[in-house]
C-alpha atoms as a printed R data frame, in Angstrom:
    type eleno elety resid chain resno      x      y       z
1   ATOM     1    CA   UNK     A     1 -0.129  0.069  -0.073
2   ATOM     2    CA   UNK     A     2  3.026  2.350   0.942
3   ATOM     3    CA   UNK     A     3  4.358  1.664  -2.642
4   ATOM     4    CA   UNK     A     4  1.411  2.345  -4.273
5   ATOM     5    CA   UNK     A     5  1.168  5.642  -2.489
6   ATOM     6    CA   UNK     A     6  4.604  6.842  -3.173
7   ATOM     7    CA   UNK     A     7  3.916  5.973  -6.828
8   ATOM     8    CA   UNK     A     8  0.781  8.292  -6.981
9   ATOM     9    CA   UNK     A     9  2.565 10.997  -5.234
10  ATOM    10    CA   UNK     A    10  5.442 11.123  -7.721
11  ATOM    11    CA   UNK     A    11  3.054 11.043 -10.648
12  ATOM    12    CA   UNK     A    12  1.245 14.255  -9.324
13  ATOM    13    CA   UNK     A    13  4.354 16.010  -8.428
14  ATOM    14    CA   UNK     A    14  5.520 15.325 -11.925
15  ATOM    15    CA   UNK     A    15  2.416 16.874 -13.659
16  ATOM    16    CA   UNK     A    16  2.338 19.764 -11.322
17  ATOM    17    CA   UNK     A    17  5.884 20.820 -12.236
18  ATOM    18    CA   UNK     A    18  5.948 23.743 -14.579
19  ATOM    19    CA   UNK     A    19  6.352 22.707 -18.268
20  ATOM    20    CA   UNK     A    20  9.603 24.784 -18.304
21  ATOM    21    CA   UNK     A    21 10.973 21.738 -16.109
22  ATOM    22    CA   UNK     A    22 11.062 19.666 -19.429
23  ATOM    23    CA   UNK     A    23 13.384 20.291 -22.144
24  ATOM    24    CA   UNK     A    24 10.892 20.742 -25.032
25  ATOM    25    CA   UNK     A    25 11.135 18.344 -27.916
26  ATOM    26    CA   UNK     A    26  9.288 19.006 -31.315
27  ATOM    27    CA   UNK     A    27  8.685 21.536 -34.094
28  ATOM    28    CA   UNK     A    28  7.937 25.357 -34.119
29  ATOM    29    CA   UNK     A    29  6.938 27.237 -36.795
30  ATOM    30    CA   UNK     A    30  7.226 31.005 -37.097
31  ATOM    31    CA   UNK     A    31  6.995 33.745 -39.677
32  ATOM    32    CA   UNK     A    32  9.609 36.852 -39.737
33  ATOM    33    CA   UNK     A    33  8.786 40.083 -41.857
34  ATOM    34    CA   UNK     A    34 11.070 42.892 -42.804
35  ATOM    35    CA   UNK     A    35  9.146 45.718 -44.555
36  ATOM    36    CA   UNK     A    36  7.319 43.765 -47.438
37  ATOM    37    CA   UNK     A    37  9.710 40.764 -47.190
38  ATOM    38    CA   UNK     A    38  8.192 37.622 -45.007
39  ATOM    39    CA   UNK     A    39 10.558 34.440 -44.357
40  ATOM    40    CA   UNK     A    40  8.860 31.008 -43.030
41  ATOM    41    CA   UNK     A    41 11.109 29.649 -40.148
42  ATOM    42    CA   UNK     A    42 10.979 26.042 -38.754
43  ATOM    43    CA   UNK     A    43 12.719 25.026 -35.413
44  ATOM    44    CA   UNK     A    44 13.392 21.521 -34.596
45  ATOM    45    CA   UNK     A    45 14.165 20.858 -31.305
46  ATOM    46    CA   UNK     A    46 15.594 17.384 -30.038
47  ATOM    47    CA   UNK     A    47 16.781 16.708 -26.702
48  ATOM    48    CA   UNK     A    48 20.362 17.785 -27.133
49  ATOM    49    CA   UNK     A    49 20.102 19.712 -30.455
50  ATOM    50    CA   UNK     A    50 18.312 22.282 -32.364
51  ATOM    51    CA   UNK     A    51 17.830 23.067 -36.000
52  ATOM    52    CA   UNK     A    52 16.717 26.569 -37.334
53  ATOM    53    CA   UNK     A    53 16.071 26.662 -41.132
54  ATOM    54    CA   UNK     A    54 14.018 28.725 -43.561
55  ATOM    55    CA   UNK     A    55 11.260 26.557 -45.211
56  ATOM    56    CA   UNK     A    56 11.352 28.120 -48.605
57  ATOM    57    CA   UNK     A    57 12.878 25.732 -51.312
58  ATOM    58    CA   UNK     A    58 13.592 28.878 -54.040
59  ATOM    59    CA   UNK     A    59 17.264 28.797 -52.923
60  ATOM    60    CA   UNK     A    60 19.919 27.119 -50.882
61  ATOM    61    CA   UNK     A    61 19.538 29.094 -47.606
62  ATOM    62    CA   UNK     A    62 21.788 28.144 -44.823
63  ATOM    63    CA   UNK     A    63 20.893 25.999 -41.853
64  ATOM    64    CA   UNK     A    64 21.876 26.689 -38.291
65  ATOM    65    CA   UNK     A    65 22.348 23.574 -35.765
66  ATOM    66    CA   UNK     A    66 22.940 24.309 -31.963
67  ATOM    67    CA   UNK     A    67 24.472 22.328 -29.620
68  ATOM    68    CA   UNK     A    68 21.714 22.873 -26.566
69  ATOM    69    CA   UNK     A    69 24.469 21.660 -23.884
70  ATOM    70    CA   UNK     A    70 27.579 23.241 -25.121
71  ATOM    71    CA   UNK     A    71 26.296 26.282 -27.113
72  ATOM    72    CA   UNK     A    72 28.304 25.597 -30.172
73  ATOM    73    CA   UNK     A    73 26.862 26.634 -33.644
74  ATOM    74    CA   UNK     A    74 27.293 24.893 -36.901
75  ATOM    75    CA   UNK     A    75 26.361 26.468 -39.995
76  ATOM    76    CA   UNK     A    76 25.637 24.335 -43.159
77  ATOM    77    CA   UNK     A    77 26.124 26.028 -46.380
78  ATOM    78    CA   UNK     A    78 23.908 23.512 -49.033
79  ATOM    79    CA   UNK     A    79 25.397 26.194 -51.851
80  ATOM    80    CA   UNK     A    80 28.567 24.705 -51.750
81  ATOM    81    CA   UNK     A    81 28.301 21.896 -49.188
82  ATOM    82    CA   UNK     A    82 30.262 23.225 -46.499
83  ATOM    83    CA   UNK     A    83 29.957 23.866 -42.859
84  ATOM    84    CA   UNK     A    84 31.723 25.707 -40.047
85  ATOM    85    CA   UNK     A    85 31.476 25.232 -36.470
86  ATOM    86    CA   UNK     A    86 31.392 28.322 -34.065
87  ATOM    87    CA   UNK     A    87 32.273 28.058 -30.497
88  ATOM    88    CA   UNK     A    88 29.875 29.891 -28.068
89  ATOM    89    CA   UNK     A    89 29.449 33.972 -28.144
90  ATOM    90    CA   UNK     A    90 31.349 34.219 -24.895
91  ATOM    91    CA   UNK     A    91 34.401 32.397 -26.112
92  ATOM    92    CA   UNK     A    92 34.731 34.036 -29.520
93  ATOM    93    CA   UNK     A    93 33.919 37.681 -28.540
94  ATOM    94    CA   UNK     A    94 36.476 40.349 -27.708
95  ATOM    95    CA   UNK     A    95 36.046 43.907 -26.939
96  ATOM    96    CA   UNK     A    96 38.530 45.186 -29.816
97  ATOM    97    CA   UNK     A    97 39.511 43.977 -33.212
98  ATOM    98    CA   UNK     A    98 42.782 42.275 -33.308
99  ATOM    99    CA   UNK     A    99 45.774 44.838 -33.358
100 ATOM   100    CA   UNK     A   100 43.723 47.359 -31.089
101 ATOM   101    CA   UNK     A   101 44.570 47.990 -27.655
102 ATOM   102    CA   UNK     A   102 41.940 47.029 -25.025
103 ATOM   103    CA   UNK     A   103 40.576 49.712 -23.438
104 ATOM   104    CA   UNK     A   104 38.602 48.571 -20.248
105 ATOM   105    CA   UNK     A   105 40.150 46.437 -17.557
106 ATOM   106    CA   UNK     A   106 43.608 46.955 -18.361
107 ATOM   107    CA   UNK     A   107 46.305 46.167 -15.913
108 ATOM   108    CA   UNK     A   108 47.820 49.289 -14.142
109 ATOM   109    CA   UNK     A   109 50.995 50.589 -15.677
110 ATOM   110    CA   UNK     A   110 53.913 50.293 -13.331
111 ATOM   111    CA   UNK     A   111 55.532 53.417 -11.942
112 ATOM   112    CA   UNK     A   112 57.750 54.910 -14.290
113 ATOM   113    CA   UNK     A   113 61.041 57.130 -13.249
114 ATOM   114    CA   UNK     A   114 60.574 60.652 -13.580
115 ATOM   115    CA   UNK     A   115 60.574 62.435 -16.888
116 ATOM   116    CA   UNK     A   116 63.928 63.994 -17.602
117 ATOM   117    CA   UNK     A   117 63.739 67.375 -19.230
118 ATOM   118    CA   UNK     A   118 65.989 68.365 -22.442
119 ATOM   119    CA   UNK     A   119 68.262 71.131 -21.791
120 ATOM   120    CA   UNK     A   120 72.081 71.962 -21.557
121 ATOM   121    CA   UNK     A   121 72.673 69.068 -18.635
122 ATOM   122    CA   UNK     A   122 76.315 67.568 -18.219
123 ATOM   123    CA   UNK     A   123 76.475 64.414 -19.685
124 ATOM   124    CA   UNK     A   124 77.778 61.570 -17.507
125 ATOM   125    CA   UNK     A   125 81.664 61.394 -17.351
126 ATOM   126    CA   UNK     A   126 82.052 64.708 -18.955
127 ATOM   127    CA   UNK     A   127 83.481 67.766 -17.631
128 ATOM   128    CA   UNK     A   128 81.365 70.962 -17.053
129 ATOM   129    CA   UNK     A   129 82.135 73.192 -20.011
130 ATOM   130    CA   UNK     A   130 83.561 76.620 -18.853
131 ATOM   131    CA   UNK     A   131 81.768 79.676 -19.047
132 ATOM   132    CA   UNK     A   132 82.436 81.650 -22.424
133 ATOM   133    CA   UNK     A   133 84.165 85.002 -22.121
134 ATOM   134    CA   UNK     A   134 82.988 88.237 -23.475
135 ATOM   135    CA   UNK     A   135 83.802 88.270 -26.791
136 ATOM   136    CA   UNK     A   136 84.933 91.486 -28.570
137 ATOM   137    CA   UNK     A   137 82.836 93.408 -30.949
138 ATOM   138    CA   UNK     A   138 83.141 91.457 -34.407
139 ATOM   139    CA   UNK     A   139 84.473 88.324 -32.832
140 ATOM   140    CA   UNK     A   140 82.178 85.251 -32.362
141 ATOM   141    CA   UNK     A   141 78.121 85.373 -32.060
142 ATOM   142    CA   UNK     A   142 76.607 88.740 -31.480
143 ATOM   143    CA   UNK     A   143 73.317 90.336 -30.438
144 ATOM   144    CA   UNK     A   144 71.958 93.035 -32.496
145 ATOM   145    CA   UNK     A   145 71.767 96.179 -30.433
146 ATOM   146    CA   UNK     A   146 68.603 96.734 -28.725
147 ATOM   147    CA   UNK     A   147 67.398 93.344 -29.705
148 ATOM   148    CA   UNK     A   148 65.466 91.644 -27.019
149 ATOM   149    CA   UNK     A   149 66.719 88.583 -25.280
150 ATOM   150    CA   UNK     A   150 65.652 85.025 -26.847
151 ATOM   151    CA   UNK     A   151 62.904 83.577 -24.547
152 ATOM   152    CA   UNK     A   152 63.944 80.507 -22.829
153 ATOM   153    CA   UNK     A   153 62.585 77.141 -24.215
154 ATOM   154    CA   UNK     A   154 59.719 75.143 -22.168
155 ATOM   155    CA   UNK     A   155 60.731 71.784 -20.974
156 ATOM   156    CA   UNK     A   156 60.487 69.007 -23.525
157 ATOM   157    CA   UNK     A   157 59.810 65.588 -23.007
158 ATOM   158    CA   UNK     A   158 62.456 63.179 -22.953
159 ATOM   159    CA   UNK     A   159 63.839 62.086 -26.431
160 ATOM   160    CA   UNK     A   160 62.747 65.533 -27.745
161 ATOM   161    CA   UNK     A   161 60.161 65.885 -30.500
162 ATOM   162    CA   UNK     A   162 56.410 66.867 -29.738
163 ATOM   163    CA   UNK     A   163 54.416 65.487 -26.740
164 ATOM   164    CA   UNK     A   164 52.159 62.582 -27.409
165 ATOM   165    CA   UNK     A   165 48.827 63.122 -28.444
166 ATOM   166    CA   UNK     A   166 46.199 61.316 -26.483
167 ATOM   167    CA   UNK     A   167 44.669 58.293 -27.469
168 ATOM   168    CA   UNK     A   168 41.307 58.580 -29.081
169 ATOM   169    CA   UNK     A   169 38.838 56.300 -27.934
170 ATOM   170    CA   UNK     A   170 35.744 54.819 -29.884
171 ATOM   171    CA   UNK     A   171 32.289 56.094 -29.007
172 ATOM   172    CA   UNK     A   172 30.589 54.148 -26.648
173 ATOM   173    CA   UNK     A   173 27.698 52.117 -27.917
174 ATOM   174    CA   UNK     A   174 24.297 52.567 -26.602
175 ATOM   175    CA   UNK     A   175 23.676 49.544 -24.101
176 ATOM   176    CA   UNK     A   176 20.437 47.911 -24.847
177 ATOM   177    CA   UNK     A   177 18.131 46.309 -22.055
178 ATOM   178    CA   UNK     A   178 15.229 43.963 -22.116
179 ATOM   179    CA   UNK     A   179 12.860 45.350 -19.421
180 ATOM   180    CA   UNK     A   180  9.262 43.453 -18.378
181 ATOM   181    CA   UNK     A   181  6.453 45.879 -18.528
182 ATOM   182    CA   UNK     A   182  4.434 43.715 -16.056
183 ATOM   183    CA   UNK     A   183  1.837 42.802 -18.857
184 ATOM   184    CA   UNK     A   184  1.055 39.102 -19.043
185 ATOM   185    CA   UNK     A   185 -1.279 36.827 -21.374
186 ATOM   186    CA   UNK     A   186 -1.737 33.418 -23.103
187 ATOM   187    CA   UNK     A   187 -0.622 32.814 -26.531
188 ATOM   188    CA   UNK     A   188 -0.777 29.356 -28.451
189 ATOM   189    CA   UNK     A   189 -1.568 27.791 -24.767
190 ATOM   190    CA   UNK     A   190  1.664 29.225 -23.470
191 ATOM   191    CA   UNK     A   191  1.851 31.979 -20.486
192 ATOM   192    CA   UNK     A   192  3.633 34.913 -21.928
193 ATOM   193    CA   UNK     A   193  5.110 38.142 -20.468
194 ATOM   194    CA   UNK     A   194  5.531 41.346 -22.181
195 ATOM   195    CA   UNK     A   195  9.151 42.837 -22.693
196 ATOM   196    CA   UNK     A   196 10.278 45.952 -24.479
197 ATOM   197    CA   UNK     A   197 13.625 47.183 -25.852
198 ATOM   198    CA   UNK     A   198 14.042 50.600 -26.476
199 ATOM   199    CA   UNK     A   199 16.924 52.286 -28.931
200 ATOM   200    CA   UNK     A   200 16.870 55.727 -30.728
201 ATOM   201    CA   UNK     A   201 13.264 56.283 -30.963
202 ATOM   202    CA   UNK     A   202 12.632 52.606 -31.827
203 ATOM   203    CA   UNK     A   203 10.285 50.405 -29.390
204 ATOM   204    CA   UNK     A   204 10.436 46.586 -29.653
205 ATOM   205    CA   UNK     A   205  7.711 44.888 -28.076
206 ATOM   206    CA   UNK     A   206  8.143 41.141 -27.208
207 ATOM   207    CA   UNK     A   207  5.502 38.435 -25.831
208 ATOM   208    CA   UNK     A   208  7.935 35.516 -24.445
209 ATOM   209    CA   UNK     A   209  7.781 32.439 -22.480
210 ATOM   210    CA   UNK     A   210  9.837 30.262 -20.416
211 ATOM   211    CA   UNK     A   211  7.974 27.184 -21.014
212 ATOM   212    CA   UNK     A   212  9.677 26.442 -24.145
213 ATOM   213    CA   UNK     A   213 13.893 26.861 -24.708
214 ATOM   214    CA   UNK     A   214 16.199 29.757 -25.000
215 ATOM   215    CA   UNK     A   215 15.629 31.450 -28.247
216 ATOM   216    CA   UNK     A   216 18.054 31.300 -30.934
217 ATOM   217    CA   UNK     A   217 17.873 33.931 -33.757
218 ATOM   218    CA   UNK     A   218 18.205 32.494 -37.464
219 ATOM   219    CA   UNK     A   219 21.746 33.332 -38.806
220 ATOM   220    CA   UNK     A   220 22.551 33.445 -42.408
221 ATOM   221    CA   UNK     A   221 26.465 34.155 -42.162
222 ATOM   222    CA   UNK     A   222 29.007 34.131 -39.420
223 ATOM   223    CA   UNK     A   223 27.975 36.842 -36.918
224 ATOM   224    CA   UNK     A   224 30.152 40.115 -36.815
225 ATOM   225    CA   UNK     A   225 31.836 40.969 -33.367
226 ATOM   226    CA   UNK     A   226 32.505 44.471 -33.992
227 ATOM   227    CA   UNK     A   227 30.552 47.587 -35.372
228 ATOM   228    CA   UNK     A   228 27.174 48.991 -34.385
229 ATOM   229    CA   UNK     A   229 24.481 46.660 -34.345
230 ATOM   230    CA   UNK     A   230 20.762 47.528 -34.903
231 ATOM   231    CA   UNK     A   231 18.234 46.519 -32.537
232 ATOM   232    CA   UNK     A   232 16.864 43.725 -34.450
233 ATOM   233    CA   UNK     A   233 20.281 42.298 -34.348
234 ATOM   234    CA   UNK     A   234 20.538 41.984 -30.663
235 ATOM   235    CA   UNK     A   235 17.118 41.106 -29.379
236 ATOM   236    CA   UNK     A   236 17.363 37.468 -29.996
237 ATOM   237    CA   UNK     A   237 20.537 37.416 -27.757
238 ATOM   238    CA   UNK     A   238 19.247 39.383 -25.183
239 ATOM   239    CA   UNK     A   239 16.081 36.843 -24.834
240 ATOM   240    CA   UNK     A   240 18.523 33.872 -25.003
241 ATOM   241    CA   UNK     A   241 20.296 35.290 -22.074
242 ATOM   242    CA   UNK     A   242 17.019 35.063 -20.288
243 ATOM   243    CA   UNK     A   243 16.169 31.722 -21.419
244 ATOM   244    CA   UNK     A   244 13.159 33.207 -23.188
245 ATOM   245    CA   UNK     A   245 11.509 32.052 -26.421
246 ATOM   246    CA   UNK     A   246  9.292 34.824 -28.172
247 ATOM   247    CA   UNK     A   247  5.932 34.040 -29.777
248 ATOM   248    CA   UNK     A   248  5.322 37.508 -31.083
249 ATOM   249    CA   UNK     A   249  7.504 40.324 -31.556
250 ATOM   250    CA   UNK     A   250  7.084 43.678 -33.270
251 ATOM   251    CA   UNK     A   251  9.514 46.675 -34.017
252 ATOM   252    CA   UNK     A   252  8.158 49.815 -34.568
253 ATOM   253    CA   UNK     A   253  9.535 53.444 -35.171
254 ATOM   254    CA   UNK     A   254  8.232 56.019 -32.736
255 ATOM   255    CA   UNK     A   255  5.582 57.303 -35.164
256 ATOM   256    CA   UNK     A   256  4.050 53.521 -34.799
257 ATOM   257    CA   UNK     A   257  5.022 52.372 -38.295
258 ATOM   258    CA   UNK     A   258  6.004 48.568 -37.931
259 ATOM   259    CA   UNK     A   259  9.341 47.561 -39.838
260 ATOM   260    CA   UNK     A   260 10.092 44.165 -38.441
261 ATOM   261    CA   UNK     A   261  7.815 41.104 -36.927
262 ATOM   262    CA   UNK     A   262  8.554 37.900 -35.654
263 ATOM   263    CA   UNK     A   263  5.662 35.551 -35.035
264 ATOM   264    CA   UNK     A   264  4.936 32.060 -34.122
265 ATOM   265    CA   UNK     A   265  2.462 30.395 -35.851
266 ATOM   266    CA   UNK     A   266  2.373 26.681 -34.396
267 ATOM   267    CA   UNK     A   267  3.862 24.566 -31.751
268 ATOM   268    CA   UNK     A   268  3.851 21.083 -32.066
269 ATOM   269    CA   UNK     A   269  5.448 18.933 -29.217
270 ATOM   270    CA   UNK     A   270  6.281 15.709 -30.449
271 ATOM   271    CA   UNK     A   271  9.025 12.830 -30.101
272 ATOM   272    CA   UNK     A   272 11.627 12.811 -32.647
273 ATOM   273    CA   UNK     A   273 12.309  9.655 -34.322
274 ATOM   274    CA   UNK     A   274 16.066  8.002 -34.900
275 ATOM   275    CA   UNK     A   275 15.722  9.241 -38.810
276 ATOM   276    CA   UNK     A   276 15.033 13.077 -37.476
277 ATOM   277    CA   UNK     A   277 18.580 12.577 -35.415
278 ATOM   278    CA   UNK     A   278 20.283 12.865 -38.973
279 ATOM   279    CA   UNK     A   279 18.981 16.536 -38.995
280 ATOM   280    CA   UNK     A   280 21.551 17.533 -36.522
281 ATOM   281    CA   UNK     A   281 24.826 16.590 -38.083
282 ATOM   282    CA   UNK     A   282 26.380 17.751 -41.368
283 ATOM   283    CA   UNK     A   283 25.764 15.560 -44.252
284 ATOM   284    CA   UNK     A   284 28.478 13.283 -44.844
285 ATOM   285    CA   UNK     A   285 29.186 14.968 -48.274
286 ATOM   286    CA   UNK     A   286 30.089 18.336 -46.716
287 ATOM   287    CA   UNK     A   287 33.310 19.529 -45.986
288 ATOM   288    CA   UNK     A   288 34.495 21.743 -42.839
289 ATOM   289    CA   UNK     A   289 35.880 25.249 -43.157
290 ATOM   290    CA   UNK     A   290 37.523 27.212 -40.760
291 ATOM   291    CA   UNK     A   291 35.902 30.381 -38.970
292 ATOM   292    CA   UNK     A   292 36.610 33.915 -39.913
293 ATOM   293    CA   UNK     A   293 39.453 35.368 -37.825
294 ATOM   294    CA   UNK     A   294 37.107 38.179 -36.658
C-alpha cells in the first residue's frame, strides 16, 4: 500500500511541475517579416540539439544547428556543401578587433621614473663646460644692439619631439536592455510576459515564454563581433540570455510604423525519431571550413 501511495505521489508531483522543467522536443513554425519581405522559419528541437532553417525551397538557404548543452553553433551552407563550427559567443568575442589595444580592464601601468627634461645638462663622465668669456665686437656670435633676449625654451619631453597626442577612444555604443512591462497574456497555450527594448526612438515589444527553450535567432552568415548593431540584430541574444522564447515580437518607429515582425504560428510538441537525429549533423558529403578570424 505504501508503494502505491509513493508512486501516486510521484506521478502527481511530476504533472504539477512547470513545463519549463522539461526540455521541449518538437517543432515550431514562425514567420519573420522585414518591410514587405516575409520568410518562414522552422525550429526543430531535439533533447540535445536545435535546428533552425528557412522552409522556402527557391534557393539553398543556410541551416543553423545548435548544441543545446555546449552552445556550439554549426552553420551548413548547401550552396557549396560546406559547414563551419563556431564556439559560443562568450568564447569567440572580444572587445576590440585584433591589433587594437584593450580599453577597459587593462592592468595598471607600473610607476615610471621621473621624466627628464631636455636642456644643457652635463653628460655623465664629461667635465663641465667653462663659461664663455665676453667676446670683443665683431668676434663670435653677437646680438643686435637693442634686440630683446631670446625667451627660454619650455621643457621638452625626454627624447625631444612633440608631446604625445592622447589616444582617441571609440564612441560608446548604446547599451540595450530587455525590460519587463508587467503585462501578461496567453499565446498558443503558453503563458507569456511582455518585454520592451528601446533604442534611438524605436520600441520593440516582445511577448515571450519560459516554457519552451532559450531563443536562437536565425543566422545566414557568421556573426560580426565589431561595429554598431541594430536592435533587430541584438534582441534575440537578449532573450537567449534570459532563457526566453518569443511568440510575438514587433519593432516600430516612434511614429508607430512597423518595420520588423516575428510571430510563431504553431507549436507542436512531439518525440523525434531516429531518422530525425540525422538533421542535427552535417551531411557526410559536406566539408568543414575554418571560422573567420573576426
